[in-house]
mmJSON file of the N, C-alpha and C atoms, coordinates in Angstrom:
{"data_MODEL":{"atom_site":{
"group_PDB":["ATOM","ATOM","ATOM","ATOM","ATOM","ATOM","ATOM","ATOM","ATOM","ATOM","ATOM","ATOM","ATOM","ATOM","ATOM","ATOM","ATOM","ATOM","ATOM","ATOM","ATOM","ATOM","ATOM","ATOM","ATOM","ATOM","ATOM","ATOM","ATOM","ATOM","ATOM","ATOM","ATOM","ATOM","ATOM","ATOM","ATOM","ATOM","ATOM","ATOM","ATOM","ATOM","ATOM","ATOM","ATOM","ATOM","ATOM","ATOM","ATOM","ATOM","ATOM","ATOM","ATOM","ATOM","ATOM","ATOM","ATOM","ATOM","ATOM","ATOM","ATOM","ATOM","ATOM","ATOM","ATOM","ATOM","ATOM","ATOM","ATOM","ATOM","ATOM","ATOM","ATOM","ATOM","ATOM","ATOM","ATOM","ATOM","ATOM","ATOM","ATOM","ATOM","ATOM","ATOM","ATOM","ATOM","ATOM","ATOM","ATOM","ATOM","ATOM","ATOM","ATOM","ATOM","ATOM","ATOM","ATOM","ATOM","ATOM","ATOM","ATOM","ATOM","ATOM","ATOM","ATOM","ATOM","ATOM","ATOM","ATOM","ATOM","ATOM","ATOM","ATOM","ATOM","ATOM","ATOM","ATOM","ATOM","ATOM","ATOM","ATOM","ATOM","ATOM","ATOM","ATOM","ATOM","ATOM","ATOM","ATOM","ATOM","ATOM","ATOM","ATOM","ATOM","ATOM","ATOM","ATOM","ATOM","ATOM","ATOM","ATOM","ATOM","ATOM","ATOM","ATOM","ATOM","ATOM","ATOM","ATOM","ATOM","ATOM","ATOM","ATOM","ATOM","ATOM","ATOM","ATOM","ATOM","ATOM","ATOM","ATOM","ATOM","ATOM","ATOM","ATOM","ATOM","ATOM","ATOM","ATOM","ATOM","ATOM","ATOM","ATOM","ATOM","ATOM","ATOM","ATOM","ATOM","ATOM","ATOM","ATOM","ATOM","ATOM","ATOM","ATOM","ATOM","ATOM","ATOM","ATOM","ATOM","ATOM","ATOM","ATOM","ATOM","ATOM","ATOM","ATOM","ATOM","ATOM","ATOM","ATOM"],
"id":[1,2,3,4,5,6,7,8,9,10,11,12,13,14,15,16,17,18,19,20,21,22,23,24,25,26,27,28,29,30,31,32,33,34,35,36,37,38,39,40,41,42,43,44,45,46,47,48,49,50,51,52,53,54,55,56,57,58,59,60,61,62,63,64,65,66,67,68,69,70,71,72,73,74,75,76,77,78,79,80,81,82,83,84,85,86,87,88,89,90,91,92,93,94,95,96,97,98,99,100,101,102,103,104,105,106,107,108,109,110,111,112,113,114,115,116,117,118,119,120,121,122,123,124,125,126,127,128,129,130,131,132,133,134,135,136,137,138,139,140,141,142,143,144,145,146,147,148,149,150,151,152,153,154,155,156,157,158,159,160,161,162,163,164,165,166,167,168,169,170,171,172,173,174,175,176,177,178,179,180,181,182,183,184,185,186,187,188,189,190,191,192,193,194,195,196,197,198,199,200,201],
"type_symbol":["N","C","C","N","C","C","N","C","C","N","C","C","N","C","C","N","C","C","N","C","C","N","C","C","N","C","C","N","C","C","N","C","C","N","C","C","N","C","C","N","C","C","N","C","C","N","C","C","N","C","C","N","C","C","N","C","C","N","C","C","N","C","C","N","C","C","N","C","C","N","C","C","N","C","C","N","C","C","N","C","C","N","C","C","N","C","C","N","C","C","N","C","C","N","C","C","N","C","C","N","C","C","N","C","C","N","C","C","N","C","C","N","C","C","N","C","C","N","C","C","N","C","C","N","C","C","N","C","C","N","C","C","N","C","C","N","C","C","N","C","C","N","C","C","N","C","C","N","C","C","N","C","C","N","C","C","N","C","C","N","C","C","N","C","C","N","C","C","N","C","C","N","C","C","N","C","C","N","C","C","N","C","C","N","C","C","N","C","C","N","C","C","N","C","C","N","C","C","N","C","C"],
"label_atom_id":["N","CA","C","N","CA","C","N","CA","C","N","CA","C","N","CA","C","N","CA","C","N","CA","C","N","CA","C","N","CA","C","N","CA","C","N","CA","C","N","CA","C","N","CA","C","N","CA","C","N","CA","C","N","CA","C","N","CA","C","N","CA","C","N","CA","C","N","CA","C","N","CA","C","N","CA","C","N","CA","C","N","CA","C","N","CA","C","N","CA","C","N","CA","C","N","CA","C","N","CA","C","N","CA","C","N","CA","C","N","CA","C","N","CA","C","N","CA","C","N","CA","C","N","CA","C","N","CA","C","N","CA","C","N","CA","C","N","CA","C","N","CA","C","N","CA","C","N","CA","C","N","CA","C","N","CA","C","N","CA","C","N","CA","C","N","CA","C","N","CA","C","N","CA","C","N","CA","C","N","CA","C","N","CA","C","N","CA","C","N","CA","C","N","CA","C","N","CA","C","N","CA","C","N","CA","C","N","CA","C","N","CA","C","N","CA","C","N","CA","C","N","CA","C","N","CA","C","N","CA","C","N","CA","C"],
"label_alt_id":[null,null,null,null,null,null,null,null,null,null,null,null,null,null,null,null,null,null,null,null,null,null,null,null,null,null,null,null,null,null,null,null,null,null,null,null,null,null,null,null,null,null,null,null,null,null,null,null,null,null,null,null,null,null,null,null,null,null,null,null,null,null,null,null,null,null,null,null,null,null,null,null,null,null,null,null,null,null,null,null,null,null,null,null,null,null,null,null,null,null,null,null,null,null,null,null,null,null,null,null,null,null,null,null,null,null,null,null,null,null,null,null,null,null,null,null,null,null,null,null,null,null,null,null,null,null,null,null,null,null,null,null,null,null,null,null,null,null,null,null,null,null,null,null,null,null,null,null,null,null,null,null,null,null,null,null,null,null,null,null,null,null,null,null,null,null,null,null,null,null,null,null,null,null,null,null,null,null,null,null,null,null,null,null,null,null,null,null,null,null,null,null,null,null,null,null,null,null,null,null,null],
"label_comp_id":["MET","MET","MET","GLN","GLN","GLN","HIS","HIS","HIS","LEU","LEU","LEU","ASN","ASN","ASN","TRP","TRP","TRP","GLN","GLN","GLN","GLU","GLU","GLU","LYS","LYS","LYS","GLU","GLU","GLU","THR","THR","THR","ILE","ILE","ILE","LYS","LYS","LYS","LYS","LYS","LYS","VAL","VAL","VAL","LYS","LYS","LYS","CYS","CYS","CYS","VAL","VAL","VAL","HIS","HIS","HIS","ALA","ALA","ALA","ASN","ASN","ASN","ALA","ALA","ALA","LYS","LYS","LYS","LYS","LYS","LYS","TYR","TYR","TYR","ILE","ILE","ILE","VAL","VAL","VAL","ASN","ASN","ASN","ASN","ASN","ASN","VAL","VAL","VAL","LEU","LEU","LEU","THR","THR","THR","PRO","PRO","PRO","GLY","GLY","GLY","THR","THR","THR","VAL","VAL","VAL","TYR","TYR","TYR","ASP","ASP","ASP","VAL","VAL","VAL","LYS","LYS","LYS","ASN","ASN","ASN","GLU","GLU","GLU","THR","THR","THR","ASP","ASP","ASP","GLU","GLU","GLU","PHE","PHE","PHE","TYR","TYR","TYR","PHE","PHE","PHE","VAL","VAL","VAL","VAL","VAL","VAL","ASP","ASP","ASP","ASN","ASN","ASN","THR","THR","THR","GLY","GLY","GLY","LYS","LYS","LYS","VAL","VAL","VAL","GLY","GLY","GLY","GLY","GLY","GLY","TYR","TYR","TYR","TYR","TYR","TYR","LYS","LYS","LYS","GLU","GLU","GLU","TYR","TYR","TYR","PHE","PHE","PHE","GLN","GLN","GLN","GLU","GLU","GLU","SER","SER","SER"],
"label_asym_id":["A","A","A","A","A","A","A","A","A","A","A","A","A","A","A","A","A","A","A","A","A","A","A","A","A","A","A","A","A","A","A","A","A","A","A","A","A","A","A","A","A","A","A","A","A","A","A","A","A","A","A","A","A","A","A","A","A","A","A","A","A","A","A","A","A","A","A","A","A","A","A","A","A","A","A","A","A","A","A","A","A","A","A","A","A","A","A","A","A","A","A","A","A","A","A","A","A","A","A","A","A","A","A","A","A","A","A","A","A","A","A","A","A","A","A","A","A","A","A","A","A","A","A","A","A","A","A","A","A","A","A","A","A","A","A","A","A","A","A","A","A","A","A","A","A","A","A","A","A","A","A","A","A","A","A","A","A","A","A","A","A","A","A","A","A","A","A","A","A","A","A","A","A","A","A","A","A","A","A","A","A","A","A","A","A","A","A","A","A","A","A","A","A","A","A","A","A","A","A","A","A"],
"label_entity_id":["1","1","1","1","1","1","1","1","1","1","1","1","1","1","1","1","1","1","1","1","1","1","1","1","1","1","1","1","1","1","1","1","1","1","1","1","1","1","1","1","1","1","1","1","1","1","1","1","1","1","1","1","1","1","1","1","1","1","1","1","1","1","1","1","1","1","1","1","1","1","1","1","1","1","1","1","1","1","1","1","1","1","1","1","1","1","1","1","1","1","1","1","1","1","1","1","1","1","1","1","1","1","1","1","1","1","1","1","1","1","1","1","1","1","1","1","1","1","1","1","1","1","1","1","1","1","1","1","1","1","1","1","1","1","1","1","1","1","1","1","1","1","1","1","1","1","1","1","1","1","1","1","1","1","1","1","1","1","1","1","1","1","1","1","1","1","1","1","1","1","1","1","1","1","1","1","1","1","1","1","1","1","1","1","1","1","1","1","1","1","1","1","1","1","1","1","1","1","1","1","1"],
"label_seq_id":[1,1,1,2,2,2,3,3,3,4,4,4,5,5,5,6,6,6,7,7,7,8,8,8,9,9,9,10,10,10,11,11,11,12,12,12,13,13,13,14,14,14,15,15,15,16,16,16,17,17,17,18,18,18,19,19,19,20,20,20,21,21,21,22,22,22,23,23,23,24,24,24,25,25,25,26,26,26,27,27,27,28,28,28,29,29,29,30,30,30,31,31,31,32,32,32,33,33,33,34,34,34,35,35,35,36,36,36,37,37,37,38,38,38,39,39,39,40,40,40,41,41,41,42,42,42,43,43,43,44,44,44,45,45,45,46,46,46,47,47,47,48,48,48,49,49,49,50,50,50,51,51,51,52,52,52,53,53,53,54,54,54,55,55,55,56,56,56,57,57,57,58,58,58,59,59,59,60,60,60,61,61,61,62,62,62,63,63,63,64,64,64,65,65,65,66,66,66,67,67,67],
"pdbx_PDB_ins_code":[null,null,null,null,null,null,null,null,null,null,null,null,null,null,null,null,null,null,null,null,null,null,null,null,null,null,null,null,null,null,null,null,null,null,null,null,null,null,null,null,null,null,null,null,null,null,null,null,null,null,null,null,null,null,null,null,null,null,null,null,null,null,null,null,null,null,null,null,null,null,null,null,null,null,null,null,null,null,null,null,null,null,null,null,null,null,null,null,null,null,null,null,null,null,null,null,null,null,null,null,null,null,null,null,null,null,null,null,null,null,null,null,null,null,null,null,null,null,null,null,null,null,null,null,null,null,null,null,null,null,null,null,null,null,null,null,null,null,null,null,null,null,null,null,null,null,null,null,null,null,null,null,null,null,null,null,null,null,null,null,null,null,null,null,null,null,null,null,null,null,null,null,null,null,null,null,null,null,null,null,null,null,null,null,null,null,null,null,null,null,null,null,null,null,null,null,null,null,null,null,null],
"Cartn_x":[-12.308,-11.034,-10.913,-11.861,-11.954,-10.727,-10.092,-8.953,-7.742,-7.684,-6.538,-6.499,-7.65,-7.649,-8.079,-7.991,-8.356,-7.505,-6.259,-5.34,-5.862,-6.434,-6.931,-8.403,-9.076,-10.505,-10.793,-11.979,-12.396,-12.506,-12.123,-12.199,-13.656,-14.065,-15.442,-15.674,-14.762,-14.834,-13.465,-13.366,-12.114,-12.374,-11.39,-11.484,-10.206,-10.343,-9.199,-8.774,-7.491,-6.948,-6.932,-7.55,-7.596,-6.569,-6.163,-5.097,-4.517,-3.342,-2.68,-2.229,-2.98,-2.66,-3.37,-2.795,-3.405,-3.153,-4.154,-4.019,-3.245,-3.445,-2.9,-1.882,-2.063,-1.22,-0.443,0.633,1.422,0.913,0.294,-0.205,0.425,1.181,1.772,2.851,3.308,4.281,3.614,2.302,1.616,0.462,0.061,-0.985,-0.448,-0.796,-0.366,-1.599,-1.745,-2.89,-2.929,-4.139,-4.319,-4.297,-3.881,-3.808,-5.135,-5.525,-6.748,-6.368,-7.083,-6.798,-7.976,-7.675,-8.694,-9.188,-10.503,-11.111,-11.426,-10.881,-11.11,-12.202,-12.401,-13.447,-13.774,-14.971,-15.416,-16.253,-16.054,-16.902,-17.494,-18.22,-18.809,-17.753,-16.603,-15.582,-14.312,-14.06,-12.793,-12.987,-11.981,-11.792,-10.558,-10.603,-9.444,-8.97,-7.848,-7.348,-5.964,-5.617,-4.251,-3.442,-2.571,-1.836,-0.524,0.334,1.593,2.57,2.382,3.265,2.866,1.674,1.183,0.375,0.19,-0.579,-1.887,-2.833,-4.117,-3.991,-4.414,-4.405,-5.728,-6.11,-7.363,-7.112,-7.871,-7.688,-9.047,-9.078,-10.318,-10.821,-12.133,-12.739,-12.479,-12.103,-11.87,-10.694,-9.835,-8.693,-9.072,-10.287,-10.664,-11.963,-12.152,-13.443,-13.729,-14.982,-15.342,-15.219,-14.613,-14.402,-15.375],
"Cartn_y":[-220.193,-220.147,-218.852,-218.698,-217.5,-217.306,-218.389,-218.291,-217.581,-217.434,-216.794,-215.283,-214.669,-213.221,-212.822,-213.7,-213.371,-212.245,-212.181,-211.167,-209.759,-209.559,-208.244,-208.049,-209.095,-209.035,-208.115,-207.545,-206.664,-207.451,-206.821,-207.456,-207.571,-208.79,-209.04,-208.475,-208.792,-208.322,-208.505,-208.119,-208.285,-209.202,-210.056,-210.959,-210.852,-211.081,-211.015,-212.426,-212.696,-214.001,-214.088,-215.138,-215.291,-216.299,-217.238,-218.163,-218.82,-219.392,-220.098,-221.469,-222.05,-223.366,-224.452,-224.827,-225.826,-227.223,-228.071,-229.462,-230.285,-229.979,-230.826,-230.119,-228.836,-228.102,-227.002,-226.545,-225.456,-224.148,-223.325,-222.032,-220.864,-221.141,-220.041,-219.291,-219.828,-219.126,-218.074,-218.215,-217.32,-216.535,-216.883,-216.156,-215.687,-214.466,-213.904,-213.561,-214.155,-213.819,-212.325,-211.753,-210.331,-209.484,-210.059,-209.329,-209.438,-208.36,-208.338,-208.615,-209.553,-209.975,-209.668,-209.399,-209.15,-210.478,-210.677,-211.894,-211.647,-212.502,-212.382,-213.334,-214.449,-215.406,-216.19,-216.773,-217.496,-218.699,-219.821,-220.996,-221.326,-222.426,-222.819,-223.104,-223.593,-224.052,-223.194,-222.435,-221.713,-220.232,-219.447,-218.083,-218.106,-217.401,-217.228,-215.795,-215.665,-214.355,-214.089,-212.804,-212.412,-212.553,-213.565,-213.875,-213.098,-213.471,-212.75,-212.847,-213.815,-213.943,-212.988,-212.367,-211.476,-212.18,-213.484,-214.279,-214.721,-215.16,-215.625,-217.091,-217.399,-218.774,-219.093,-220.364,-220.791,-221.381,-220.904,-221.333,-221.598,-222.562,-222.865,-221.624,-221.5,-220.336,-220.312,-221.438,-221.507,-220.628,-220.224,-219.369,-217.892,-217.538,-216.135,-215.816,-214.514,-213.987,-212.775,-212.58,-211.43,-210.156,-209.159,-207.888,-206.829],
"Cartn_z":[-107.031,-106.359,-105.563,-104.67,-103.85,-102.962,-102.55,-101.628,-102.219,-103.532,-104.168,-103.938,-103.642,-103.436,-102.03,-101.059,-99.679,-99.114,-99.504,-98.973,-99.269,-100.456,-100.854,-100.519,-100.082,-99.802,-98.608,-98.619,-97.526,-96.221,-95.125,-93.808,-93.382,-92.982,-92.555,-91.153,-90.242,-88.858,-88.227,-86.978,-86.236,-85.052,-84.755,-83.613,-82.795,-81.499,-80.587,-80.226,-80.306,-79.928,-78.404,-77.854,-76.404,-75.892,-76.741,-76.364,-77.611,-77.482,-78.58,-78.096,-77.168,-76.611,-77.408,-78.509,-79.386,-78.86,-79.003,-78.573,-79.593,-80.864,-81.912,-82.811,-83.047,-83.985,-83.262,-83.867,-83.302,-83.891,-83.072,-83.545,-82.801,-81.745,-80.976,-81.75,-82.876,-83.719,-84.603,-84.843,-85.772,-85.149,-83.935,-83.223,-81.883,-81.499,-80.231,-79.408,-78.219,-77.372,-77.066,-77.142,-76.904,-78.163,-79.272,-80.529,-81.28,-81.939,-82.746,-84.198,-84.825,-86.196,-87.112,-88.39,-89.411,-89.965,-89.976,-90.524,-91.991,-92.857,-94.292,-94.777,-94.063,-94.393,-93.133,-93.107,-91.92,-92.345,-91.642,-91.81,-90.449,-90.359,-89.085,-88.028,-88.449,-87.513,-87.482,-88.54,-88.679,-88.96,-88.525,-88.989,-89.881,-90.988,-91.849,-91.642,-90.947,-90.518,-91.099,-91.146,-91.498,-90.219,-90.161,-88.93,-88.85,-87.897,-87.67,-88.837,-89.729,-90.893,-92.009,-91.878,-92.919,-93.981,-93.816,-94.771,-94.128,-94.939,-94.434,-94.045,-92.819,-92.326,-91.67,-91.687,-91.078,-89.695,-88.713,-87.323,-86.693,-85.775,-85.054,-84.341,-84.271,-83.622,-82.125,-81.542,-80.093,-79.649,-80.55,-80.207,-80.108,-80.51,-80.647,-79.918,-79.687,-79.264,-80.14,-80.45,-81.288,-80.481,-81.119,-80.398,-80.846],
"occupancy":[1.0,1.0,1.0,1.0,1.0,1.0,1.0,1.0,1.0,1.0,1.0,1.0,1.0,1.0,1.0,1.0,1.0,1.0,1.0,1.0,1.0,1.0,1.0,1.0,1.0,1.0,1.0,1.0,1.0,1.0,1.0,1.0,1.0,1.0,1.0,1.0,1.0,1.0,1.0,1.0,1.0,1.0,1.0,1.0,1.0,1.0,1.0,1.0,1.0,1.0,1.0,1.0,1.0,1.0,1.0,1.0,1.0,1.0,1.0,1.0,1.0,1.0,1.0,1.0,1.0,1.0,1.0,1.0,1.0,1.0,1.0,1.0,1.0,1.0,1.0,1.0,1.0,1.0,1.0,1.0,1.0,1.0,1.0,1.0,1.0,1.0,1.0,1.0,1.0,1.0,1.0,1.0,1.0,1.0,1.0,1.0,1.0,1.0,1.0,1.0,1.0,1.0,1.0,1.0,1.0,1.0,1.0,1.0,1.0,1.0,1.0,1.0,1.0,1.0,1.0,1.0,1.0,1.0,1.0,1.0,1.0,1.0,1.0,1.0,1.0,1.0,1.0,1.0,1.0,1.0,1.0,1.0,1.0,1.0,1.0,1.0,1.0,1.0,1.0,1.0,1.0,1.0,1.0,1.0,1.0,1.0,1.0,1.0,1.0,1.0,1.0,1.0,1.0,1.0,1.0,1.0,1.0,1.0,1.0,1.0,1.0,1.0,1.0,1.0,1.0,1.0,1.0,1.0,1.0,1.0,1.0,1.0,1.0,1.0,1.0,1.0,1.0,1.0,1.0,1.0,1.0,1.0,1.0,1.0,1.0,1.0,1.0,1.0,1.0,1.0,1.0,1.0,1.0,1.0,1.0,1.0,1.0,1.0,1.0,1.0,1.0],
"B_iso_or_equiv":[0.0,0.0,0.0,0.0,0.0,0.0,0.0,0.0,0.0,0.0,0.0,0.0,0.0,0.0,0.0,0.0,0.0,0.0,0.0,0.0,0.0,0.0,0.0,0.0,0.0,0.0,0.0,0.0,0.0,0.0,0.0,0.0,0.0,0.0,0.0,0.0,0.0,0.0,0.0,0.0,0.0,0.0,0.0,0.0,0.0,0.0,0.0,0.0,0.0,0.0,0.0,0.0,0.0,0.0,0.0,0.0,0.0,0.0,0.0,0.0,0.0,0.0,0.0,0.0,0.0,0.0,0.0,0.0,0.0,0.0,0.0,0.0,0.0,0.0,0.0,0.0,0.0,0.0,0.0,0.0,0.0,0.0,0.0,0.0,0.0,0.0,0.0,0.0,0.0,0.0,0.0,0.0,0.0,0.0,0.0,0.0,0.0,0.0,0.0,0.0,0.0,0.0,0.0,0.0,0.0,0.0,0.0,0.0,0.0,0.0,0.0,0.0,0.0,0.0,0.0,0.0,0.0,0.0,0.0,0.0,0.0,0.0,0.0,0.0,0.0,0.0,0.0,0.0,0.0,0.0,0.0,0.0,0.0,0.0,0.0,0.0,0.0,0.0,0.0,0.0,0.0,0.0,0.0,0.0,0.0,0.0,0.0,0.0,0.0,0.0,0.0,0.0,0.0,0.0,0.0,0.0,0.0,0.0,0.0,0.0,0.0,0.0,0.0,0.0,0.0,0.0,0.0,0.0,0.0,0.0,0.0,0.0,0.0,0.0,0.0,0.0,0.0,0.0,0.0,0.0,0.0,0.0,0.0,0.0,0.0,0.0,0.0,0.0,0.0,0.0,0.0,0.0,0.0,0.0,0.0,0.0,0.0,0.0,0.0,0.0,0.0],
"pdbx_formal_charge":[null,null,null,null,null,null,null,null,null,null,null,null,null,null,null,null,null,null,null,null,null,null,null,null,null,null,null,null,null,null,null,null,null,null,null,null,null,null,null,null,null,null,null,null,null,null,null,null,null,null,null,null,null,null,null,null,null,null,null,null,null,null,null,null,null,null,null,null,null,null,null,null,null,null,null,null,null,null,null,null,null,null,null,null,null,null,null,null,null,null,null,null,null,null,null,null,null,null,null,null,null,null,null,null,null,null,null,null,null,null,null,null,null,null,null,null,null,null,null,null,null,null,null,null,null,null,null,null,null,null,null,null,null,null,null,null,null,null,null,null,null,null,null,null,null,null,null,null,null,null,null,null,null,null,null,null,null,null,null,null,null,null,null,null,null,null,null,null,null,null,null,null,null,null,null,null,null,null,null,null,null,null,null,null,null,null,null,null,null,null,null,null,null,null,null,null,null,null,null,null,null],
"auth_seq_id":[1,1,1,2,2,2,3,3,3,4,4,4,5,5,5,6,6,6,7,7,7,8,8,8,9,9,9,10,10,10,11,11,11,12,12,12,13,13,13,14,14,14,15,15,15,16,16,16,17,17,17,18,18,18,19,19,19,20,20,20,21,21,21,22,22,22,23,23,23,24,24,24,25,25,25,26,26,26,27,27,27,28,28,28,29,29,29,30,30,30,31,31,31,32,32,32,33,33,33,34,34,34,35,35,35,36,36,36,37,37,37,38,38,38,39,39,39,40,40,40,41,41,41,42,42,42,43,43,43,44,44,44,45,45,45,46,46,46,47,47,47,48,48,48,49,49,49,50,50,50,51,51,51,52,52,52,53,53,53,54,54,54,55,55,55,56,56,56,57,57,57,58,58,58,59,59,59,60,60,60,61,61,61,62,62,62,63,63,63,64,64,64,65,65,65,66,66,66,67,67,67],
"auth_comp_id":["MET","MET","MET","GLN","GLN","GLN","HIS","HIS","HIS","LEU","LEU","LEU","ASN","ASN","ASN","TRP","TRP","TRP","GLN","GLN","GLN","GLU","GLU","GLU","LYS","LYS","LYS","GLU","GLU","GLU","THR","THR","THR","ILE","ILE","ILE","LYS","LYS","LYS","LYS","LYS","LYS","VAL","VAL","VAL","LYS","LYS","LYS","CYS","CYS","CYS","VAL","VAL","VAL","HIS","HIS","HIS","ALA","ALA","ALA","ASN","ASN","ASN","ALA","ALA","ALA","LYS","LYS","LYS","LYS","LYS","LYS","TYR","TYR","TYR","ILE","ILE","ILE","VAL","VAL","VAL","ASN","ASN","ASN","ASN","ASN","ASN","VAL","VAL","VAL","LEU","LEU","LEU","THR","THR","THR","PRO","PRO","PRO","GLY","GLY","GLY","THR","THR","THR","VAL","VAL","VAL","TYR","TYR","TYR","ASP","ASP","ASP","VAL","VAL","VAL","LYS","LYS","LYS","ASN","ASN","ASN","GLU","GLU","GLU","THR","THR","THR","ASP","ASP","ASP","GLU","GLU","GLU","PHE","PHE","PHE","TYR","TYR","TYR","PHE","PHE","PHE","VAL","VAL","VAL","VAL","VAL","VAL","ASP","ASP","ASP","ASN","ASN","ASN","THR","THR","THR","GLY","GLY","GLY","LYS","LYS","LYS","VAL","VAL","VAL","GLY","GLY","GLY","GLY","GLY","GLY","TYR","TYR","TYR","TYR","TYR","TYR","LYS","LYS","LYS","GLU","GLU","GLU","TYR","TYR","TYR","PHE","PHE","PHE","GLN","GLN","GLN","GLU","GLU","GLU","SER","SER","SER"],
"auth_asym_id":["A","A","A","A","A","A","A","A","A","A","A","A","A","A","A","A","A","A","A","A","A","A","A","A","A","A","A","A","A","A","A","A","A","A","A","A","A","A","A","A","A","A","A","A","A","A","A","A","A","A","A","A","A","A","A","A","A","A","A","A","A","A","A","A","A","A","A","A","A","A","A","A","A","A","A","A","A","A","A","A","A","A","A","A","A","A","A","A","A","A","A","A","A","A","A","A","A","A","A","A","A","A","A","A","A","A","A","A","A","A","A","A","A","A","A","A","A","A","A","A","A","A","A","A","A","A","A","A","A","A","A","A","A","A","A","A","A","A","A","A","A","A","A","A","A","A","A","A","A","A","A","A","A","A","A","A","A","A","A","A","A","A","A","A","A","A","A","A","A","A","A","A","A","A","A","A","A","A","A","A","A","A","A","A","A","A","A","A","A","A","A","A","A","A","A","A","A","A","A","A","A"],
"auth_atom_id":["N","CA","C","N","CA","C","N","CA","C","N","CA","C","N","CA","C","N","CA","C","N","CA","C","N","CA","C","N","CA","C","N","CA","C","N","CA","C","N","CA","C","N","CA","C","N","CA","C","N","CA","C","N","CA","C","N","CA","C","N","CA","C","N","CA","C","N","CA","C","N","CA","C","N","CA","C","N","CA","C","N","CA","C","N","CA","C","N","CA","C","N","CA","C","N","CA","C","N","CA","C","N","CA","C","N","CA","C","N","CA","C","N","CA","C","N","CA","C","N","CA","C","N","CA","C","N","CA","C","N","CA","C","N","CA","C","N","CA","C","N","CA","C","N","CA","C","N","CA","C","N","CA","C","N","CA","C","N","CA","C","N","CA","C","N","CA","C","N","CA","C","N","CA","C","N","CA","C","N","CA","C","N","CA","C","N","CA","C","N","CA","C","N","CA","C","N","CA","C","N","CA","C","N","CA","C","N","CA","C","N","CA","C","N","CA","C","N","CA","C","N","CA","C","N","CA","C","N","CA","C","N","CA","C"],
"pdbx_PDB_model_num":[1,1,1,1,1,1,1,1,1,1,1,1,1,1,1,1,1,1,1,1,1,1,1,1,1,1,1,1,1,1,1,1,1,1,1,1,1,1,1,1,1,1,1,1,1,1,1,1,1,1,1,1,1,1,1,1,1,1,1,1,1,1,1,1,1,1,1,1,1,1,1,1,1,1,1,1,1,1,1,1,1,1,1,1,1,1,1,1,1,1,1,1,1,1,1,1,1,1,1,1,1,1,1,1,1,1,1,1,1,1,1,1,1,1,1,1,1,1,1,1,1,1,1,1,1,1,1,1,1,1,1,1,1,1,1,1,1,1,1,1,1,1,1,1,1,1,1,1,1,1,1,1,1,1,1,1,1,1,1,1,1,1,1,1,1,1,1,1,1,1,1,1,1,1,1,1,1,1,1,1,1,1,1,1,1,1,1,1,1,1,1,1,1,1,1,1,1,1,1,1,1]
}}}
């Protein structure tokens, strides 16, 4: 149950949000283009970042670029 301690986990890397124009989901409430976010976990398709709410959320990698 690794997801229970992601908030305290060491940051893997930082990524910059390049857009929040989601096709299917609403992400513009929690991601701001131009902002750099801490990555707590990563899969092939998602970054799990500390978003604008202060909590860890999983988002498609297409919203970010590695900084």
